[in-house]
Structures are given as C-alpha cells and as structure tokens.
C-alpha positions in Angstrom: 146.6 97.0 179.0 143.8 97.5 176.9 141.1 95.9 178.8 140.3 97.5 181.7 138.4 95.5 185.1 136.0 96.9 187.3 133.7 95.8 189.8 129.8 97.2 190.0 128.7 96.2 193.2 128.1 92.1 192.4 128.6 92.6 188.5 132.5 92.3 186.9 132.7 94.5 183.9 135.8 93.9 181.4 135.6 96.8 178.5 137.9 96.6 175.7 140.2 99.9 175.1 142.5 99.6 172.1 141.2 102.5 169.9 140.2 103.0 167.1 137.8 100.1 167.0 139.0 98.3 170.0 140.7 95.4 167.6 141.6 92.3 169.4 145.4 92.5 169.9 147.4 90.2 172.1 147.1 92.6 174.9 143.2 92.9 174.7 143.1 89.2 174.8 145.5 89.4 177.5 143.4 91.4 179.8 140.3 89.9 178.8 141.3 86.3 180.4 142.8 88.0 183.3 139.5 90.0 183.6 137.6 87.1 183.6 140.2 84.9 185.9 139.8 88.0 188.1 135.9 87.4 188.0 135.6 83.9 188.4 138.0 83.9 191.8 136.0 86.7 193.2 133.4 85.6 195.0 131.6 88.9 195.5 131.3 88.9 191.7 128.0 87.0 190.0 128.0 88.0 187.0 130.7 89.5 184.2 129.6 92.2 181.8 132.0 92.7 178.4 132.0 96.3 176.6 134.1 98.2 174.4 134.8 102.1 175.3 134.7 105.0 173.2 132.6 104.0 169.4 133.2 100.5 169.1 131.9 97.2 171.0 134.9 95.7 169.0 135.9 95.5 165.3 137.5 92.7 165.2 141.4 91.9 164.8 143.8 94.7 165.3 145.2 96.0 162.4 148.6 96.7 164.2 149.1 92.9 164.2 147.6 92.2 160.6 149.5 89.5 159.7 152.1 89.1 162.1 153.2 86.9 164.8 151.3 88.3 167.5 148.1 88.1 165.7 147.9 84.1 166.4 149.8 83.9 169.5 148.0 82.3 172.7 145.9 83.7 173.9 144.2 83.7 170.6 140.8 84.5 169.9 139.4 80.8 170.4 141.4 80.4 173.5 139.6 83.6 174.9 136.0 82.4 173.4 136.8 79.2 175.5 137.4 80.7 178.6 134.1 82.8 178.2 132.3 79.3 177.5 133.7 77.5 180.7 133.1 80.9 182.8 131.7 79.5 186.3 129.4 83.0 186.0 127.1 84.1 183.1 129.0 86.5 181.2 127.2 89.0 178.9 128.4 90.8 176.0 127.1 94.6 175.9 127.3 95.3 172.1 126.9 99.1 170.4 128.1 100.6 167.3 129.9 98.6 165.8 130.4 94.4 166.4 132.3 92.9 163.5 134.4 89.9 162.5 136.6 88.9 165.8 134.1 91.4 167.8 131.1 89.8 166.6 132.6 86.1 167.4 134.0 87.3 170.9 130.3 88.0 171.6 128.9 85.0 170.0 131.0 83.1 172.7 129.7 84.7 175.9 126.8 83.2 177.6 124.2 86.1 176.7 123.9 89.4 174.5 122.5 92.7 174.9 122.6 95.4 172.3 122.2 99.2 171.4 119.9 100.4 168.6 122.2 101.3 165.5 124.8 98.1 165.9 126.5 97.6 163.0 126.9 93.8 162.7 129.0 92.2 160.6 131.2 89.0 160.0 133.5 90.7 157.1 136.4 88.3 156.5 135.2 87.6 153.2 136.3 90.6 152.1 139.9 90.0 152.8 139.3 85.8 151.0 138.8 84.7 154.0 135.6 83.4 156.4 135.6 84.0 160.5 138.1 81.8 161.6 136.7 81.7 165.6 133.6 80.0 165.1 132.0 82.7 163.1 130.2 80.2 160.6 129.1 77.9 163.2 127.6 79.9 165.8 125.6 82.6 163.6 124.1 80.0 161.7 122.4 78.8 165.0 121.5 82.3 166.2 119.9 83.7 163.6 119.1 80.3 161.0 120.9 79.3 158.2 119.9 81.4 155.4 120.4 84.8 157.3 123.8 83.6 158.5 124.6 82.1 155.7 124.2 85.8 153.6 125.7 87.9 155.9 128.8 85.8 155.8 129.2 85.7 152.1 128.6 89.3 151.5 130.9 90.4 154.7 127.9 93.1 154.4 127.1 94.8 157.9 123.7 94.6 159.2 122.1 97.0 162.0 120.8 95.4 165.3 117.4 96.1 164.7 117.1 94.3 161.6 118.7 91.3 163.3 116.3 91.9 166.4 113.0 91.2 164.0 114.7 88.0 162.3 112.2 85.3 163.3 113.7 83.5 166.0 116.4 85.1 166.2 118.5 84.1 169.8 121.9 86.8 168.7 120.3 89.4 171.5 118.7 88.7 174.4 117.6 92.5 175.0 117.8 95.2 172.8 118.7 98.2 174.9 116.5 101.7 174.8 119.3 103.4 173.7 123.2 103.5 173.1 123.2 105.9 176.6 121.2 103.1 178.5 123.1 100.2 177.4 125.9 100.0 180.1 123.0 100.1 182.8 120.6 97.7 181.2 123.6 95.6 180.9 124.0 95.5 184.5 120.3 94.8 185.2 120.3 92.2 182.9 123.1 90.7 184.2 121.9 90.8 187.7 118.7 89.1 186.3 120.3 86.2 185.3 123.0 85.5 187.5 121.3 83.0 189.5 120.0 80.9 186.4 121.6 77.2 185.2 122.7 75.7 183.3 124.7 78.6 181.7 123.1 78.7 177.9 126.1 78.0 175.4 125.5 78.8 171.3 127.2 75.2 170.8 124.3 73.8 172.4 121.8 75.0 170.0 120.4 73.0 166.8 121.8 73.6 163.3 119.3 72.4 160.4 118.5 73.9 157.2 114.8 71.9 155.8 115.9 71.9 152.3 119.6 69.9 153.6 122.1 69.6 150.5 119.5 71.0 148.2 119.8 74.5 149.7 123.6 74.8 149.8 124.1 73.4 146.2 121.6 76.3 145.4 123.5 78.6 147.4 126.7 77.6 146.2 125.1 77.9 142.4 125.1 81.7 142.8 128.0 82.1 144.9 130.0 80.9 142.0 128.1 82.9 139.6 128.8 86.3 141.6 132.5 85.6 143.0 134.4 84.9 140.0 138.1 85.1 140.6 137.5 84.6 144.7 137.4 81.0 146.3 135.8 82.1 149.9 132.7 82.7 149.2 132.3 79.5 148.1 134.3 78.1 151.2 132.2 79.9 153.5 129.4 77.8 152.0 130.9 74.7 153.1 131.7 75.7 156.4 128.1 77.0 156.8 127.0 73.8 155.3 129.3 71.7 158.1 127.3 73.9 160.9 124.0 71.7 160.1 125.8 68.3 159.1 129.0 67.7 162.0 128.8 68.0 165.7 130.0 71.5 167.4 133.7 70.8 167.6 134.0 68.7 163.8 132.2 72.0 162.6 134.7 74.1 164.3 137.5 72.2 162.7 136.3 72.3 159.3 136.0 75.7 159.4 139.8 76.1 160.9 141.1 73.9 157.8 139.3 76.3 155.6 140.5 79.6 157.0 144.2 78.2 157.1 143.7 76.9 153.2 142.6 80.3 152.2 145.2 82.3 154.4 147.8 80.8 151.9 145.7 82.0 148.8 147.5 84.6 146.3 143.5 86.2 146.3 143.5 86.5 150.7 147.2 87.7 150.4 146.4 90.6 147.8 143.0 91.5 149.3 144.5 91.5 152.7 147.7 93.9 151.1 144.9 96.0 149.4 143.4 96.7 153.2 146.3 97.8 154.7 147.5 99.6 151.4 144.3 101.3 151.5 145.1 102.8 154.6 148.8 103.1 154.5 148.1 105.4 151.6 146.8 108.2 153.6 150.1 108.5 155.3 153.1 110.9 154.2 156.6 109.8 155.6 157.1 113.4 156.4 153.9 115.0 157.2 153.2 114.2 161.0 149.4 112.6 161.3 148.9 115.7 163.9 150.0 118.4 161.4 147.8 121.5 161.5 145.5 121.6 158.8 143.4 124.5 156.6 139.9 125.2 157.1 137.7 124.1 154.2 134.5 125.7 154.0 133.5 126.2 150.5 135.9 125.8 147.2 135.9 127.1 143.7 136.0 125.1 140.4 137.8 126.4 137.1 135.6 124.9 134.1 132.2 123.3 133.7 133.3 120.8 131.2 133.2 117.1 132.0 136.0 116.7 134.5 135.2 119.9 136.1 131.2 119.3 136.8 132.3 116.0 138.0 135.0 117.4 140.3 132.4 119.5 141.9 129.4 117.1 142.0 131.9 115.5 144.9 132.1 118.7 146.9 128.4 118.9 146.5 128.0 115.4 148.1 129.8 116.0 150.8 127.8 119.2 151.5 130.5 121.7 150.5 129.5 124.9 148.9 130.9 125.2 145.1 131.4 128.2 143.5 132.0 127.4 139.5 133.7 129.5 136.8 133.5 129.5 133.2 134.2 132.4 130.8 131.1 132.5 129.1 127.5 132.0 130.2 126.7 129.1 127.6 129.7 126.7 129.1 128.4 127.5 132.3 124.8 127.0 131.5 125.8 123.2 129.2 127.8 122.6 133.0 125.4 122.6 135.3 122.6 121.3 133.1 125.3 118.2 132.8 125.2 118.2 136.8 121.5 118.4 136.9 121.1 115.4 134.8 123.7 113.5 136.7 121.3 113.8 140.0 118.3 113.7 137.8 119.2 110.0 136.7 119.9 109.0 140.7 116.3 110.4 141.4 114.9 108.2 138.9 116.9 105.0 140.0 116.0 105.7 143.7 119.4 106.3 144.4 118.9 109.8 145.7 115.8 111.3 147.1 114.5 114.5 145.8 115.4 116.5 149.0 119.0 115.8 148.6 119.0 116.4 145.2 117.7 119.9 146.0 120.0 120.5 148.9 123.2 119.2 146.5 122.1 122.0 144.1 121.6 124.5 146.7 125.2 124.6 147.5 126.0 124.9 143.5 126.9 128.8 142.2 128.0 130.3 139.3 130.0 133.1 138.0 132.0 134.7 134.9 134.2 136.7 136.9 137.6 135.6 139.1 136.9 138.4 141.4 133.8 136.5 143.0 136.6 133.2 144.2 138.1 135.4 146.6 135.9 134.2 149.4 136.8 130.7 148.9 139.1 128.5 150.5 140.2 126.2 148.0 140.2 126.5 144.3 140.6 123.4 141.6 140.9 124.4 137.3 139.9 121.7 135.4 140.8 123.5 132.1 142.7 122.8 129.0 145.5 120.1 129.3 147.7 122.6 128.0 150.7 124.8 129.6 150.0 128.4 128.2 146.2 127.9 129.2 147.5 126.7 133.2 149.6 129.7 133.2 146.9 132.3 132.1 144.7 130.8 135.0 147.2 130.8 137.9 148.0 134.4 137.3 144.6 135.3 137.5 144.2 132.8 140.9 147.5 134.5 142.2 145.9 138.0 141.9 142.1 137.0 143.5 142.5 134.2 146.0 142.8 135.1 149.6 146.3 134.3 151.6 146.2 130.9 152.7 143.8 129.5 149.9 144.9 126.5 148.2 145.4 126.4 144.9 145.0 123.1 142.8 145.5 121.7 139.3 143.7 118.8 138.4 146.5 118.2 135.8 146.9 114.7 134.0 150.6 114.9 133.2 152.2 118.8 133.5 154.7 119.9 135.6 153.1 121.1 138.7 156.1 123.1 139.9 155.9 124.9 136.9 152.6 125.9 137.4 153.1 126.9 140.9 156.1 129.1 139.6 153.4 131.2 137.8 152.5 132.6 141.4 153.9 133.8 144.1 152.7 131.6 146.4 153.9 128.2 145.7 153.9 126.5 148.7 149.7 127.1 148.4 150.4 124.9 145.4 148.7 121.5 144.7 147.9 118.8 142.0 144.5 117.2 142.4 144.4 114.6 139.7 140.9 113.3 139.5 140.1 110.7 137.3 137.2 110.2 135.0 134.5 110.5 135.7 135.4 112.7 138.6 131.9 111.7 140.6 132.4 108.1 140.4 136.1 106.8 140.1 137.6 106.8 143.5 141.2 107.5 143.1 142.7 111.0 143.4 146.8 111.9 142.7 147.8 114.1 144.8 150.8 115.7 143.4 153.1 117.3 145.7 155.4 120.0 144.1 159.1 120.9 145.5 157.6 123.8 147.4 154.1 122.3 148.5 153.7 123.3 151.9 153.2 120.4 154.5 149.9 121.9 155.9 148.7 122.2 152.5 149.0 117.8 152.2 148.0 117.4 155.4 144.8 119.2 153.9 144.1 118.1 151.3 144.0 114.5 152.5 141.2 115.1 154.9 139.7 116.5 152.1 140.1 114.0 150.1 138.5 111.5 152.6 135.4 113.9 153.2 135.1 113.5 149.3 135.0 110.3 149.6 138.1 109.4 147.5 141.6 107.2 148.0 144.5 109.7 148.0 147.5 108.9 146.8 150.3 111.0 146.8 152.7 111.3 144.2 156.0 113.5 143.5 156.2 115.9 140.2 157.1 113.9 136.9 155.8 113.7 133.3 152.6 111.7 133.7 153.2 111.2 137.8 152.4 107.5 139.0 149.2 106.4 136.8 149.8 108.1 133.8 153.7 107.6 133.3 153.4 103.3 133.6 150.1 103.5 131.3 152.2 105.2 128.9 154.9 101.7 128.9 151.9 99.9 129.1 150.2 101.3 126.0 153.7 101.4 124.1 153.8 97.4 124.3 150.3 97.0 123.5 151.7 98.5 120.0 154.8 96.4 119.7 152.1 93.3 120.1 150.7 94.5 116.7 153.4 95.3 115.2 154.4 91.3 115.8 151.7 89.8 115.1 148.3 90.4 117.2 144.8 91.9 116.6 143.7 94.8 119.3 140.9 92.0 120.1 143.6 89.9 121.1 145.7 91.5 123.3 142.5 93.4 125.0 141.1 89.4 125.4 144.1 87.9 126.8 144.4 91.1 129.7 140.7 90.9 130.0 140.9 87.0 130.8 143.9 87.7 133.5 141.5 90.2 135.0 141.4 93.7 133.9 138.2 95.7 133.0 139.3 96.5 129.6 142.6 96.2 127.6 144.8 98.5 126.4 143.1 99.1 122.8 139.6 99.1 124.2 141.0 102.0 127.2 142.1 103.9 124.3 139.1 104.4 122.9 137.3 105.1 126.1 139.8 108.1 126.5 140.1 108.9 122.8 143.2 108.0 120.8 143.7 111.9 120.4 144.7 112.4 124.0 147.6 109.4 123.3 148.7 111.0 120.2 149.0 114.4 121.3 151.3 112.5 124.2 153.3 111.2 121.3 153.7 113.9 119.1 155.6 115.8 122.3 157.6 112.6 123.2 158.9 112.6 119.7 160.9 116.3 120.5 161.1 115.7 124.1 162.8 112.3 123.9 163.5 111.2 120.2 165.0 107.6 121.2 161.9 106.8 122.7 160.3 103.8 120.4 156.8 103.6 119.4 154.6 101.5 116.9 153.1 103.6 114.4 149.9 102.0 114.1 147.9 104.2 117.1 149.1 107.1 114.9 147.9 105.8 111.6 144.3 105.3 113.5 144.2 109.1 114.5 145.3 110.3 111.1 142.0 108.4 110.2 140.0 110.2 112.5 139.1 107.4 114.4 139.4 108.5 118.3 137.7 106.0 119.8 133.5 106.0 121.5 133.4 110.0 121.4 133.7 109.5 117.2 131.7 106.1 117.0 135.2 104.7 115.6 138.6 103.9 117.4 140.7 100.6 117.2 137.0 99.5 117.5 133.4 100.5 115.8 131.1 101.7 118.4 127.6 101.9 118.1 125.4 105.4 119.4 124.2 104.5 122.6 125.9 101.2 123.3 129.2 100.2 124.5 129.7 97.3 123.0 133.5 97.1 121.1 132.9 95.6 117.4 136.2 94.7 115.4 136.9 96.5 112.5 138.3 94.8 109.3 139.8 97.8 108.1 141.7 97.9 111.2 142.9 95.1 110.9 144.2 95.3 107.6 145.5 98.6 108.3 147.7 97.2 111.2 148.4 94.2 108.5 149.8 96.9 105.6 151.7 98.6 107.9 153.6 95.4 109.4 154.4 94.5 105.4 155.5 97.8 105.0 158.1 97.5 108.1 159.1 94.1 106.6 157.6 92.2 109.6 156.5 88.5 108.8 153.9 88.3 112.0 154.4 85.2 114.7 151.7 83.4 117.0 151.9 84.9 120.3 150.3 83.5 123.5 148.1 84.9 126.0 150.6 84.3 128.7 153.5 86.4 126.6 150.7 89.1 125.8 150.0 89.6 129.7 153.7 89.5 131.0 154.6 92.2 128.2 151.7 94.4 129.4 151.8 93.9 133.0 156.1 93.5 133.8 155.9 97.0 131.7 154.1 98.5 134.6 156.1 96.9 136.9 159.3 98.1 135.9 158.3 101.4 135.5 156.9 101.3 138.7 160.1 100.1 140.1 161.8 103.6 138.9 159.1 105.9 140.0 160.3 104.2 143.3 163.7 104.6 142.5 163.1 107.9 142.1 160.6 108.8 145.4 158.1 109.8 143.1 156.1 107.4 145.2 156.9 106.6 149.0 155.6 102.9 148.6 155.2 100.4 146.2 151.8 100.0 147.6 150.8 103.1 146.2 151.4 102.4 143.2 149.4 99.4 143.5 146.1 101.6 144.7 146.5 103.7 141.9 146.2 101.0 139.5 143.8 99.3 141.4 141.2 102.2 142.2 141.6 104.3 138.9 143.1 101.6 136.0 140.9 98.6 136.3 143.8 96.3 137.5 142.3 92.8 138.7 141.6 92.9 142.3 142.4 89.5 143.5 145.9 90.0 142.1 146.4 92.8 144.6 148.3 95.3 142.1 151.2 95.3 139.8 153.9 95.2 142.1 152.2 93.2 144.8 151.4 90.9 141.6 155.0 90.7 140.8 156.1 89.6 144.3 153.9 86.8 144.0 155.1 85.8 141.0 158.7 86.3 142.0 161.0 89.3 141.4 163.1 86.8 139.8 161.2 85.3 137.5 160.0 88.8 136.6 162.9 89.7 135.9 164.5 86.5 133.9 161.2 87.3 131.7 162.4 91.0 131.0 165.7 89.7 130.1 164.0 87.0 127.4 161.9 90.1 126.3 164.9 92.2 126.0 165.8 90.1 123.3 163.1 90.5 120.8 164.6 92.7 118.0 161.2 94.7 117.4 160.6 95.4 121.4 162.7 98.3 123.3 165.8 96.6 124.9 166.6 99.9 127.3 163.0 99.7 128.2 163.7 95.9 129.2 166.6 96.1 131.2 165.7 96.2 134.8 165.3 98.9 136.9 168.4 98.8 139.6 165.8 98.7 142.5 164.1 95.8 140.8 167.4 94.0 139.8 168.8 94.7 143.1 165.3 93.2 145.3 165.7 90.1 143.2 168.9 89.6 143.7 168.2 89.5 147.0 165.1 87.4 147.2 162.9 90.1 148.4 159.6 92.1 147.5 158.3 95.4 146.5 155.9 95.2 149.7 
C-alpha cells in the first residue's frame, strides 16, 4: 500500500508514500480512502492529517499510470476528494516541498491546510495540453482570488508557499509552519485545535467573483490567445475559471470535466504528454541497469577554445565543475576566454546572472597549452576541427596523458566514433558527446555509444548530462548519428523542391507555418552552407548513387555560405538575423532548372510539408531498424530539442503516428512516382511498411 495509516493520540495521520513524488496512483488513492474510513470509524480519532513521506507532499498523477486505464479507475481523484469533503471529522493537509497538480487539488479538497516554507505549489496541467481535472479551476480561484489563480493555471508555473501566503485575502493556507522540520508537529497541534470546530469549512462554499466580470475574462482570453498559438489548453483554462465565477460549484465542476475530456483528445495534448514521457524515457538505456556504478567526475578538460569548445566549457562551469581548456596557441586561448567572458557579462548586464556567480564560474576555468596538464582530469571532451586526421592526433595524445579510468569524449557530429576509439588503447573509455550549437544554450546532447564503450561510461555520461541540464539521447554509430543523418534527407528534399519549381522562401514559409522554428534554407544559412557542401563532396565518393540537387553546390561556388558571410540562400544585414530574399539566387535556381530542361510546376504547401517531414520519418524508421536508436521517442526528442520541430506536433515519429502510418506510406508511394525525386529513397523502410500494414504505430 502506498499510503500508510497511523494514529497519534487523537489524530489520525495518512502518509502518502509513493516515491519519488508521492504520485496519486490507484494504490495511493485507495489507501487514502481506506485511511479516511478507518479514521471516521474510530471514536478516539477527532481529526485527520494527510501528508507526504520524503521530499514531497504530492506531485500529482503517478507517471507510471500515465494514460493507462488505472489513472481513471475508482476511486479516482475526484472521488477521493469527495470522501475528504464528506468527512465528519476535520481533514488537514500538511503540505511541504512539492504540492502540484492533483497533489494541490487533494489539499484544496481538505478542510484546512498547513504548509511548510519553501513548498512549490502549482497546477502544471497546461504544460501537458490539459487543465486541472479534479476541481483545480474551481477551487483555486475561491482560495487565492481569480486573477492570481488564473495566472497560475494558465502558465502552469510553480509559486513558493511564502509568496502565496502574502496574497491579500488568501485562504489557501490556514497556517504557515515555522519550518519543514516542525511541520508534522505543528500540523498535529493545528488538527487538535480545530477538532471541535463546526461546521467544517468547505472550499466549494466560498464565493468566487471578479469585479470586472466578463470584461476581465475577455482581456485575459485575448492575452492568452496571443501567447499560446498552436495550443488550445490555455484559452480553455480561462473558460473554466470564468465558469467558476458564473455557475454553482457543481455546475462549474461539470464544465471543467467536459473541457478536460475534450482536451485529452486533442493532438496537441497527446503530443505534449508524449514529450513528457519521452524525455523521461530518454535517460533509460535498455541494457544499462539504473543501478550501474558510475565513475566520479569532479573535473573536466576541453580541447579547443573555439565557439563549440567555449560553449561546452560553459555548461560545466555553470554546474560548478572545474574546467581546464587546451589550445595549441595562446592567442586562440585568449580569444576563447574573451568569448566566454563576453557571454557571461551579457547575462550580468541583463540581470540574468549575479556578479558573484559570474566571478565564481570564471574562477573554475583554467587554461593550458600542454596535453600533460590534463592528466589529472576525470573526463576530456575534444571540440576540434571535424576531420578524422585531426581527431586521430588528438586522441593519440589523450591516450598518452589521461589517467586510467578517465572518459575520453569526442564532440564529433558525423565521424565514426569506433574509428576514433581505435586511435587509443582504451576504446571502452571512448564515447561521443555531440553538443548542439550554441552548446551553452541548446538542450540536446547526442550520446554516441561505440561498439566497445563500457556500460559504466554510458551510465556516467547520462548522469553528467543531467547535471549540466542537457536532455541526453543515446545513438549508435553511423554517419551523422540520429539528427544529422535524418536532416540530410530533409535537406535533399528541399533541394528537389527548388528544382521542381519552389523558391527557398516558399519552402521555408510552408514548413515554418507548419510550426518549425526555421525552414531548411534559413537553417542552412545559420549552420553554414559550406558544411553541407563538404558532406555532399564526401557522399559523391562514398555513395555515388545518392541523388542531390546541384543548386546548393552552385550557391557555395558563389561563396554564399550563409549568415557568416552575410549572403547565403538569403542576404543578411550585419547585426541582424532577418533573411532577405535575393533575386540573383532565385535567377540562379531558374537558370539551373532551364539547363536541366525542367518545366517548373506549382507546388502546394501541403506537398512541401509532407515531403520534408516524411523524409525525416522514413529515415527515422531505418535508424530504428538498424538499432541506431532504441526507441522512436528518442528520435522525437532529438528533433524537438535540437532541430526546431514543432512542440505541439510531438516530433516526426509521433506526428507520423497521429497522421496514421498507412497514410504516410500512401503519400510516399506518390512521391516515388515523381521522376525528379528519389524513388529509391521513397520506398518505405521495412519497419514503417510493416507497422502500417498491421495498423500499428512507432510509439
């Protein structure tokens, strides 16, 4: 049982005990109901306290039951709250550390609430495309006022108990305990003090009005609509809170329930719930148990003080881990340190970083021109030029100087990690850590597992990734790993679309309307078109049968490498990132089209989006088949966190599931008939074809 029952004198205490955050799963809900029945049946008990064991009162729904039939099985949370309200004896919630979602709704269903300082209080359901489904939209406005409640519900952000206790007229907390340590004692004393008070106070009986009425809610709705494009839940939260001010409590509850059920069925909520679970699943490696011992990482070294090396170093400095940075020349080191200082000083200037924190972080950074000075560090990450010969020289030096057990990591974005590992006598210590640029900002980290990478190395780097606040996704070894291997197919389709009649602006506009942060041509300009050019030159040698549009090569031959040269697919003005269409580039595309004898055709936005996105899906299916990725949700995380795939669509594989894999395969068969496209590529990956035929999904 995940809820324990004890009696302390004349007070019964029900303790939620479902680690890590006392999720309100079926067993816990049943335990609360049973405890309430026992307490009300015991004549010696005069009051009841509900609290949570460990480091939470309750974080709400139990993740393990998320989306399963158990989540709604009786007693559901609304039924449990009804039991609390109907109790003949006062029920006091003793809240501490975390009271979120259903946990806060449970507390609001009690007659009284005693809270410890520092308790994080929230109704975060909107972040899953939902609204609170157990009375949160009806009770919170009655306890802290309409405006404060609506703000919490619409943003889903946590607020500390001290801040809420200062809301004028708030009735959420009847008492703020002196400390977390004294909460239990103070809650018991409070319970005894109200044991004989009647009638028992019910939140449902409190008034709920806003002085401006409908005018306020219209204003709130306009604000929310402007800020939550693509997401229906925030506006629906406004509707539910407005119902609390206009209807009787039970009628307002019915409105909340109706909206909750409707939102559960939306693709946006399904996508957000998928992401929630996918992020947690990404840290789990099937053959690396959670209790695998990890190596101690107290200091790291970074090879290379360029943009990437500096960004990587900042992640560790931010986490309080000392960094030793190596370069071959003092000038390069000085430039790298100056860039790190400039980045931090910008944060200080904007008020995002305090001066003492900045000083502390810089004090953790040291530099060297000698590999020998790296010997004592626990992990080294190289961020040097992406060329196998350069990597070989670096890793031979690292093999020479690094202590036994040190982890040797490469930031390579495409190169063979097994080959890099072979340059050492300790391939089991070598791993790929592919940071995304800018490395101090982007949340994604591709962890590339070589054939010989030790399990404890994998366990260690996943822990380190969490420490530096990255979402780590494991990839096997292949050209481009997960992200860049898939984006190559996305880019190829962009090129074919130009050959067939599109302009770069038309393609970018269509995919950005779909929800991408930027289209393939703006992305190419940002990354540097010369990088793709180098990859295509390599491909021509390695895979001569791979088809490409030649337009990108023609662009690079003109020296138009993107934002860094002020000219790429678009023109750029110094100091700005605005992409300005260039007539000469459009003419270059048209001339190339004519030279190939292609008559341009009108291409719909729908076709543009399908060809770009389904190219990702088909390559993703191949990556799954080959075991490069262990689960489809990992591929979604790579694209959501590293490539600007629209959050409300949940990643390419999730989006394909929502469209229906049968429909995806039918579209691919149409694309294969296009003589200007790559029919071989559009043959559905065997896994995709199998799942579509069986009516199944990737996730």
